[in-house]
C-alpha positions in Angstrom: 123.9 88.6 133.0 120.2 88.0 133.5 119.3 88.5 129.8 122.2 86.6 128.3 123.9 89.7 126.9 121.1 90.6 124.5 120.3 94.2 123.7 116.8 95.7 123.7 115.2 97.5 120.8 112.6 100.0 122.0 109.5 101.1 120.2 108.1 103.5 122.8 106.9 104.1 126.3 103.3 103.6 127.6 101.5 103.8 130.9 101.8 100.2 132.2 102.7 98.7 135.5 102.9 95.1 134.5 105.0 93.0 132.2 103.0 92.4 129.0 103.5 90.2 125.9 102.3 91.4 122.5 103.4 88.5 120.4 105.8 88.2 117.5 105.0 91.6 115.9 108.4 93.2 116.0 111.2 93.4 113.5 112.2 90.0 112.1 109.1 88.6 113.9 110.6 89.2 117.3 108.4 88.8 120.4 107.5 92.3 121.7 107.0 92.8 125.4 106.5 95.7 127.9 109.1 96.0 130.6 107.7 98.1 133.5 109.3 100.5 135.9 106.8 101.9 138.5 103.7 102.8 136.3 105.5 103.2 133.0 106.9 100.6 130.6 109.2 100.4 127.7 107.9 98.3 124.8 110.8 96.3 123.4 112.2 93.1 121.9 115.6 91.4 122.1 118.1 92.3 119.4 121.8 92.3 118.7 124.0 95.2 119.7 124.4 96.6 116.1 121.6 98.8 114.7 119.4 97.5 111.9 121.2 98.3 108.6 120.8 97.1 105.0 121.9 98.1 101.6 118.5 97.2 100.1 116.0 100.1 100.3 113.1 97.7 100.3 114.4 96.0 103.4 114.8 99.3 105.3 111.3 100.3 104.2 109.9 97.0 105.5 111.6 97.5 108.9 110.3 101.0 109.2 106.8 99.8 108.3 107.0 97.1 111.0 108.2 99.7 113.5 105.2 101.9 112.7 102.9 98.8 112.9 104.0 98.1 116.5 103.2 101.8 117.3 99.8 101.5 115.6 99.1 98.5 117.8 100.1 100.4 120.9 97.9 103.4 120.0 94.9 101.0 119.8 95.5 99.8 123.4 96.8 102.9 125.1 95.6 106.5 125.4 99.1 107.9 125.4 102.3 106.8 123.9 105.8 108.3 123.6 107.3 106.8 120.4 110.9 106.0 120.0 112.9 106.5 116.8 113.8 103.7 114.6 117.0 101.9 115.9 116.7 103.0 119.6 118.7 100.3 121.3 119.7 99.6 124.9 122.8 97.6 125.2 124.2 95.6 128.2 127.2 96.9 130.1 130.0 95.0 131.9 128.0 94.7 135.1 124.4 95.0 133.9 122.1 93.3 131.4 120.2 95.4 128.9 116.9 95.0 130.8 118.5 96.4 134.0 120.0 99.2 132.0 116.6 99.9 130.5 114.9 99.9 133.9 117.5 102.2 135.3 117.0 104.6 132.4 113.3 104.6 132.9 113.8 105.4 136.6 116.3 108.2 135.9 114.0 109.8 133.4 110.7 109.0 135.2 109.7 112.7 135.8 110.4 113.8 132.2 108.6 110.7 130.8 105.5 110.9 133.0 105.2 114.7 132.3 105.1 114.1 128.6 102.7 111.2 128.9 100.4 113.5 130.8 100.8 116.4 128.3 100.2 114.2 125.3 97.2 112.3 126.8 94.6 111.7 124.1 96.6 113.8 121.5 98.0 112.7 118.2 100.4 114.3 115.6 99.3 115.3 112.2 101.4 116.4 109.2 100.5 119.5 107.3 102.2 120.5 104.0 101.0 123.5 102.1 102.1 124.1 98.5 101.6 127.0 96.1 101.7 127.4 92.3 104.7 129.7 91.8 103.7 131.0 88.4 100.2 132.0 89.6 101.7 133.4 92.8 104.2 135.6 90.9 101.4 136.9 88.7 99.2 137.7 91.7 102.1 139.2 93.7 103.1 141.5 90.7 99.5 142.6 90.3 99.3 143.6 93.9 102.6 145.5 94.0 102.5 149.2 93.4 106.2 149.3 92.8 105.9 146.7 90.0 103.0 148.7 88.5 104.9 151.9 88.5 108.0 150.3 86.9 105.9 148.7 84.2 104.4 152.1 83.3 107.8 153.7 83.2 109.1 151.0 80.8 106.2 151.5 78.5 107.3 155.2 78.0 111.0 154.4 77.4 113.0 153.6 74.3 113.8 150.0 73.7 117.5 150.4 74.6 116.8 152.1 77.9 113.9 149.8 78.7 116.2 146.8 78.6 118.0 147.8 81.7 114.8 148.6 83.5 113.3 145.3 82.6 116.1 143.7 84.7 115.1 145.9 87.6 111.5 145.0 87.0 112.3 141.2 87.3 114.0 141.9 90.6 111.0 143.8 91.8 108.7 140.9 90.8 110.9 138.4 92.7 110.9 140.6 95.8 107.1 141.1 95.6 106.7 137.3 95.3 108.8 136.8 98.5 106.6 139.4 100.3 103.4 137.7 99.0 104.6 134.3 100.1 105.5 135.6 103.6 102.1 137.2 104.0 100.2 134.1 103.0 102.4 131.9 105.1 101.8 134.0 108.2 98.1 134.1 107.5 97.8 130.3 107.1 100.0 129.7 110.1 97.9 131.9 112.4 94.7 130.0 111.3 96.3 126.6 111.9 97.7 127.6 115.3 94.2 128.4 116.5 93.2 124.8 116.2 96.3 122.9 117.6 98.0 122.4 121.0 101.5 122.6 119.6 103.2 123.1 116.3 106.6 122.3 114.9 107.9 123.7 111.6 110.1 121.4 109.4 112.4 122.2 106.6 110.9 123.1 103.2 111.4 120.6 100.4 112.5 121.5 96.9 109.8 122.4 94.4 107.9 119.6 92.8 107.0 120.3 89.2 105.1 123.7 89.3 104.4 123.5 93.1 106.6 125.0 95.8 106.3 124.2 99.5 105.1 127.1 101.7 104.7 125.3 105.0 105.9 121.9 106.4 104.3 121.4 109.8 103.8 118.8 112.5 100.7 119.6 114.6 99.7 118.2 118.0 96.0 118.1 118.7 93.3 116.1 120.2 90.5 114.3 118.3 88.0 117.0 119.0 90.0 119.5 117.0 90.8 117.2 114.0 87.6 118.2 112.1 88.1 121.9 112.8 91.7 121.8 111.6 90.4 119.8 108.6 88.0 122.6 107.8 90.7 125.2 107.9 92.9 123.2 105.6 90.1 122.5 103.2 89.5 126.2 102.9 93.2 126.7 102.0 93.1 123.8 99.6 90.1 125.3 97.8 91.9 128.6 97.3 93.2 128.9 93.7 96.9 128.2 93.4 97.2 126.3 96.7 97.3 122.6 97.6 97.3 120.9 101.0 98.5 117.5 102.2 97.2 116.4 105.5 98.4 113.1 107.1 97.9 111.3 110.4 97.1 110.6 113.1 100.6 109.6 114.3 102.2 109.2 117.7 103.8 112.5 118.7 107.2 111.9 117.2 108.0 115.6 116.7 107.2 116.6 120.3 108.6 113.7 122.3 111.9 114.2 124.1 113.2 111.0 125.6 116.6 112.6 126.3 119.9 110.6 126.2 119.9 106.9 126.7 
């Protein structure tokens, strides 16, 4: 085999028509290079066939940080980049070395890759997480609910024994009003964010953290010109009592890249 049976660990794909060397910036200080096919290239280094695995969490974090560091370097040099996930590995076959396997894969997926490179030109991914104070939200939702208000008035006029049963109904009404309140605010915030981004992807909501519950977990694709406008929208939400926003990025478009099957 032309590459001595080595596999290739891929960081991403860029617009490049020549073989390039980036130096020993990869995992375990491996030399990172760009392997071209037509006018696109996969940025890789040699590796073993087995994925990078470790029992020590610090080691894994260091590998992921290095992976991201290579992507950061590529973002500095290229206007568009399709990032690969950690542990994306091309292995040799019985009749082909991993570099030939990689070039064949680039050729087979050329149209899909170039289409995404064009679509994401000059765009970056940003993470948006919106949290709300559940106790404040419950109070506000209950105050806005006519059903809750009517039930509270009824309970005030009842005997203590009878009121006990209705208080259980009242709590269910409050929980339902909170759900409706959250849905309305979520739709409102989502509409405002969508006006400023090219694409949006919704992720899973994480469990509550102390008194804060997650309302939205978004990945947003946008160009640099809209970053400040999205920032203004998020700042307005963050300044609203009972809400908190976490805004991260820019990142390569991980959530929107589809490299298909290797």
